[in-house]
N, C-alpha and C positions, 0 to 999 in steps of 0.2 A: 690345549692352546701353547702354539707352537712359536708365536710372534713373540716377540721382545717387548711389545709394547701393544696392548691390546685394549679397546675402545670399547665403551658400553655408553648408552644412550637411546633414544627414541628416534631418534633421523636415521636413516635407511641407509648413511653410509659407513656406521658403525660396526664393528665385529660382532658384537652382541647387541642386538636390536630388542629393546624391550617398550613393548606398546604401552604407554601410560601418558596421560596428557600431563600429571605433575612430574615426569621426567623431562629433565634438559636433552635438548638435541645431541648434546657431548656431557654425558651427565657424570663420568669421572672414566681412568684408564686405570690399566695394571701394567706396573713395569717388572719385567725378569731381570734380575743383575745375579747370574750364578744361578744359586738355590735360592735365593730371597727373592718375594713377591711384595711388591709395596701397592696398596692402592688409592690414589688421589683422586680427589671427588673436588666437582666445581657448586655442585648441588648438595641438600640433603640426602645423608644415609645414613644407617646404624650398623657396626659392626657387633656382634653379640650383645645386642641390646642397647651399644651404647652410642649414641651421637658422635661422628665424627667427619672430619675431612681428609684426613690422612690415618693409616694404618698399615704395619706389615702382617700378612696372612698364615697363617699356619691353617695346617690339616684340619679338615670338620669347622671351621670359622662358617658364620652365618652373617650375610650381609643383607641388609633391609632395603632395596633401593623403591620406592611410591609403592606399588600394591605387588611387587617382586621380592621373592625369598631366594637368594642365590648361596649355594653351599660350594664353600672352595674344600677341593680334595688335591693334593698333591700325590699324583699319582691315577691310578685306576679308580673309580667312584666306587662306594660299599651298594650293597642293594637295598632296594627301597626300605623305609623306615614304615613304621605304623602310620606317621603323619603324613606319609608321600601316598599310602595305598589310600588315605583317607582321601587325599589329594586327590589323587586318581576317581574316584568314587564322585567325589564333587564335580570333577571336569565330566564325567559321563551322564552325570544328570544334568547340566548344563548343555550337553550336546543334544539331548534328548528332548530338553526344552526349545531350542533351537530348531529343531525338526518341528516338534508340534506347531510351531508359530508361521513358521514357513508355509504350512498347510492350510492355513488359516489366512485368507486374501483379506476379507472384507473387517476394518478396524472394531467394528462389536466384537467378532469373534476374536480376532488377534488380542486385543487387551484384555479379554477375559481370560485367554488361554497365558498369557504375561503374567498376570496377577496372582493366576491359579498355582503355576508353578513356582513361582517368587518366595507365594505362603508356605507352600511345603519345603523350599530350600532352605527357607530361614525360621523352619518352624513359627512365622509368626501368627496372631488369630485375628488380626482385624487389618485392614488394608484397602487403598482405592489410588487407580493412577489418575492422572489429572492430564488434561490435555490445553494446550495453547493454542487458538483458532483465531487469526483476526483479533489478535491481543486480549482474546478473552477469556478467561478458564471454562473449560467443561468437564464433567465428571465421564469418563472414560468407560472405568470399570469400580466393582465396589466385591469387598469379601467382606463376610458378616457385621455391615453396616446397616443398620435400622432404618427403615423407610424415612424416621421425620429428622436423620442425619444427611439423606444424599444430597442437600445443598451446602453441605461442608466445602466442595470445590470454588461453588461460588462467591464465596465470601471472603475475608482476608483473616487469613490465620498465620500467625508469627511464625510458626514453624515453616510453611511452605513461602511465607513472603521471605524469610532469611534466605533458602536455599534459591529462590529465584533472582534473588537481588546478585547472591555470590556467586552462584553456579557452582556453589560446592557441595557437597553431601554431607549432611548432618546426623548425629546420633544424639539422643538423650537416653545413656543408659538408662537412669534412674527420676524417672520423670516425678515423681511425689516428691522430692528432695531438691531438685533443679529451680533454681533462684530465677533464672531466665523465661525458661519455656515452662514452666508447671503449670502454669495459668493459661496456656494456650489454649482457643476454643476448641480445638481438635482432641486435644489432652482431657479437657472437662469435660465435655458431649460426649466423648466417645469412652471417659473411665480408664486411660491407659497409664501404664506403667513404664512403658519404656517404647520409643520410638525412632524411626530409621527413615531418613528424608532423601532421595536422591535424583538428581536431576537428569533428564533425558536429553541428550545433546548432542546433533551431527550438524559438523563442521562447525560449529560456533553457532547454529540455528537451535534453541531452545525449544523444543517438540513438547515438552511437560516434564512432570515430576511423578516419581515413585515414592508412594507413602504407606510403610507398614507400622504395624504397632502390636504391643503387647498388653493384655490388662492384670495378666499374674505377676505379683511380684517374686515369683521364681523363674520366670521365663524372659529376666532382663537381657537384652541384646549385647555382644560385645562387640567389641573393634573386628574379630573375625567376619562376624556377620555382616557387618557394613563393608568388609572388603569383599565378600562374595557379594551381595547386592551391588557394588559400585562396579565388579568387573562386568557381572552381566550386564547391567543397566548399559553400559559402554559397546558392549556387543548387541543389545536389544535396540537401542538407540538407530541402528543400521537396519536392521529387519522393518521397526516401526516407520522409520523415515522414509522408505521406498513402498512399504504400504499404504501411508497417507497420501502419497504423492502419487501413485497410480488411483486411488479413490478419490482423491482431489481434481486429476487430471480427468478422469470419469465422468464426474459433477459437471465439473467446468465444460468440459464437450458439449455436453447434453443441453446444458445452457446455452451454450454458444450455438449448438447447432438448429435450436429453438427460435434463436434470436435472430439469426441468419438464414436459415433458409425461409422463415416467415417473410424478412424483410420489407418488412410493410413499409419502412420509412428509409428505402434505400441505404446511404451510408451512415444515416445517426442511427445511435445504439442509445439505449437508457432505458431504466426501469423506474426512476424516480418519480413522484406525484408531480414534481415540474414539470419533466418532460413529457408526462403523461397528457398534461394539460395544453403542452406543444401539440403534441402529435393530433391530439383532438381540435383544436385549431386548425393547422393545416388539413384535416382530413373536411371541415367544413367550408374553408373559403377556397380552397384548391379550385375545386369547380366552376368557381366564380370568375367574372374577369373584375372584380375589385382590387384596387392600388392595395399593396401590403408595405407597411415600413417595420423591417426587422431590428428589433434593437438589441443590444450584448456586447459586452467587452469584448475585447480584440482576443480570436481564438477560440469564440463559443461555438462555432459553425453558421456563422449566418448563411453563407455561401450555400452551404447543405439545403438550409430550409427553402431558400428560394429554389434550387435545384429542384428539390422535392415537390413545390409547389406546381411548377411549370409540368413535370413531369406525371403529376395526376389530375391535371386539365387536359381540357381539349384540346389544347396547344399542344399537345406534346409530340405530335410530329411535326412541328414548326420549332425555328431556331430558338436556343435558349444563348443568348447575347450578355457577357458580363462586362463592365468596365466599372475601375477603379478611379473616382473623380477625385483621390487626394495622390495618385502617383505620376498622373500626368502632369506637364507643365500646362499654365495658363494659358499659354500661347498656344498649345497644340491641342488641348480641350475641347475648343469649339470646333476644329476641322473633324476631330476624332468624332465627335456627338453626333454633327449634323451633316458632315461631310461637303465637299466641295467643287466648283465647278473650275474647269479647265483654264487657267490664267486668272482665276482670281486673285490669287496673291504670289507675290516671288517664290518660286519654288512648287508651285502646281501646276505639273506639267501634265497633266490629266483629271478627267471627274472620278471622282473618289464617294464611294458611298459610305456614308457615317453611321455608327454604330444603332443609331436610334434606326435608322431605315432599315439595316440588316436584320433588323430583329422582326421585320413586319411577318405576321401570322403567328408569331412566338411571343418570346416573354424578354423584356430588357430589364436586367438587373442592376441598377445603379448602388453599388460599394461605397460606403463611406461618401453619402450624398452631403452631409453636414461640411464637408469640405469645397464644394463646389463655388465658384466665384460669385459674387451677388448677380453680374450682369447674365451670365450666362442660366441663372434661375430664372429671372425673368422670361428668359428664349424657350425654357423647359417647360414654364407654367402655359404658356401660351400653345406650345406643342398637345400639352395634357389637355388643354380646352378644348382646341380646335381639331386635334387628331389630324392635323395637319404638319407636314415638316418644310423649310426651305433652307435646300444648300447652302454655302458662303458663296456669295457671287451670281447668286442666281433670282430672279425675281417672282418666276411662276412657284407654288407653293405644292406639294405634292403629297397628296393623301397617304396614311399609314395606319395600319390595325395591328397594334401591341397591347400587351399587358406589360405595366411598369410594377417594379418590385425594389424597394431601395432599402439600404441599410445603412445604420450607423453607428457609432461607439462611443458616442458624443449624449449628452442629456439634451434633447430637444428643446425644453423648456428655457434652459442655460442659453442655448446657442443662438434662438429665438431673442432671449431679453438681450445678447450682446448686441443685436443687429446683424450678425453673420450670416442669418438667415431668414427669407420671407415667411412667415406665417401663413399665406395664403397659399404656397406652394406646399409646406408643410401639411396644411387642412386634405391639399390635394391627393399629395402620397400618404396621408395616415389616413384610408377608407376604415382599414382594419389594423391595428399593430400588433406581433409579436415578441414578447420579449423571451429574449435565450438566461434562462440563469446560468449564472457564473459555476463555474466546476466544483470550486467549493463547498457550495453549497446542493449539489447532487447526491451526498450520502454515497449509498451502495455504488452509484453509477461508475464511480471513479475504480473498484474493482473490476467490474464489468466492461468498463472501457480498456482497462490497463490488458484484461485477459483478452481482448479482441485484437489489441495492436498487436500483443505478443503473437497471437495467432498467425496473423497477417505477413507479420516482417519473418517470424521462423520460417515458413515455407519462402520467402521471398529471399531471404539469406542462408537457408540451408543451418539456420543456428541448431546447437544439442540444446537450448532453453526450451523448456514444458511447463514452466509454471514460477510460482514466486515464494520465497520464503514468508514463513510468517512475518516478522521482522519489517521485509519487504511491503507489504500488504499494511502493515501497522504504519510506516511511513511514507506511502502514498497516502493513504487516508489522510495524515494528519497533516500533508504538505499544503500550503497555501495557495498555489496554483495561480500565479499572476497571468501567465501566460494561457489557462485554462487548458481546453482540450489540445491544442497546436502543443502547446509545452509538453505535454504529457504524453503524446505521440513521440516528441522526438526524445524522450527520456527514457520509453521502453525502446526504440529503436537503437539508440545508443547503447544499452544494456544486453539487447539482443544478441548485436555484433560481437560485443566484446565479451560478452560472459561464454565460460568454457564449459560451464556445469550445467544441469539438469534445472537445478532452480535458479532464479536469481535474486541477490539480496541487495540491502539497501549501498553496498558499495556501488554495485554494479547500474545503478538508477542513479547516482552522483546525490543522493538523499543522505546521506548518512550524517554529514554536518549540515544540512538544511535547516531552514530556519522553519519552525511550524506556526500553523493557524494562530494568530491569540487568543489565549482563552481567558476572558476576565473574569473576574468574581462574579459571584450574582447579583451584589448588588450593586457594583459598578455598573453591569449589564443591563439592570432595571434601570438607572439613573439615566446610562445614554439611550433607552429606548425613549423613556419619557422625554428628554428631550427633544429629540429626533421626533415626536409626535406631536409635541405642541408645535415643533416649530411648521409642521406639514400642515396643523390646524389653522394655527395664524395665516399661512400661505393662501388656505383656502377661503378665509375671511381678509383678504387683503389686510392683514394684520391689523384686524380690529380685535383691541383686547379686553372690552368686556365682551363682545360677542363670544369669545373665543372661551372665556371662564364660564359663560352661559353653558357653549356646549359642551365642555368638559364637565359641567360640574363642581367646579374647584372656586377658592375665592381669587380674585382679580389679581393680590398680591403674589400669587403663585407663580403666574405668568409673569408678573413683573421680574419678579425671582429668576425665573426661566431667560428672558430675553435679555438680564444683564449678564447672567452665564455666557448665553449664545454671545454677544459683543465682546466679552474678555476673552473668549478662544478663539477668536476671527482673528 
């Protein structure tokens, strides 16, 4: 070192860069004043075994910073010591193990090689690797663990839980005397006398944990063993991350390829039971000319259902005409739907074909039908009954040949009860209804859809993003998604554009602090279900309490109690 001031830390700009997550960006500095060298630290370190923040260094002083050991020599350093040679041997073993891991591309072989090498390096007798996938713990590899204990990775163990919660390595040198973890399930079941557990972390994403144990009291782990494990776990995390990412991409691409190549339902993607029911209805109803009412929250894909019904029908060669009844002002909606004759009103400079007439030989999709004004509902009902249309300002009706598909995000029963929608028009439109589930009710479809959108936008914008971190998948599944599929697509699109890494994390998706789906205690959920179900049966029985009690097989007083609760909550 020839500079007056030498900086030491984990950041790249330092004179001496020490790669260790426990070391600050600029952890310490070494100042030379003549022949005097002074060490000043902003973080924790030890000089000759004593914790300090400032020290004057002499020849041969040993400085420990994180997992690093630095030896100060004023002049030419001496030849390698026995400790140095032992460290060199250890380094060679680590390099050899890294080379072995790089040859194993499948996760199963990779984790087996990793565990085998670590057992040899640390002289452990037992061990296993736990992998975190989609928020769940999976046993990736095990060494010398009996068949009956292979579910150890799926249970809650206090040692593993501590490492997962703190993301810090843990050593229980003498488990038989340890008051904190001596009764941990892994210690008891595996009869261990000494334990080490370290996290596998890559760019803040917890990939899993490595758990090693000894059952002989003569083979207790030391801090040196933990240091070896920590150093190699930090290095192995990179290899594990890339292997998992490669494998996940391969699996996701296979699933996605099957999903997209099949293209059975156009742009509609999903494998949940509720969506399979939707696909079955589409397949059965599409070839007919039945009017269909598509129900579902905003963003669930109601227009996609309408287009798929059209594309699977005998009218697919004809036009598909869509109109949003809630997006067009009332004074213009009639002309848009029915068309007008030149001179019918101020501004009608020429004849205009309406959307209904334009859909001839094809399909008319009326989105947000519940927003249609009542006076137009009467005219639409007449069109559906007579299959004739009369342009505004014309006397002679024109025959039409159309199929009508309508959609709404409102509850038809409530809209009819309020008088805002004609009941006879509802029954004319609702020859068959298809109800789309909300995204929060579709389970694993959230991951499938996210991957589908990722692939679409990645190609469109030339992004580096190729997958999601475990935390991102958990956040996606846990989010409430009030805007449903449309909202999910927007979040993934933003993440793909802004992310400059291979894996998207929750921050990229804007979900790091987002609200989760509410999870009620079981008792509260049961009570809510009872109240909702009793209300449904009351509605069916026109609020006849005695009949409702008989149907449900309960005392009438139970019904009265729930009615009082419903009224108090209203």
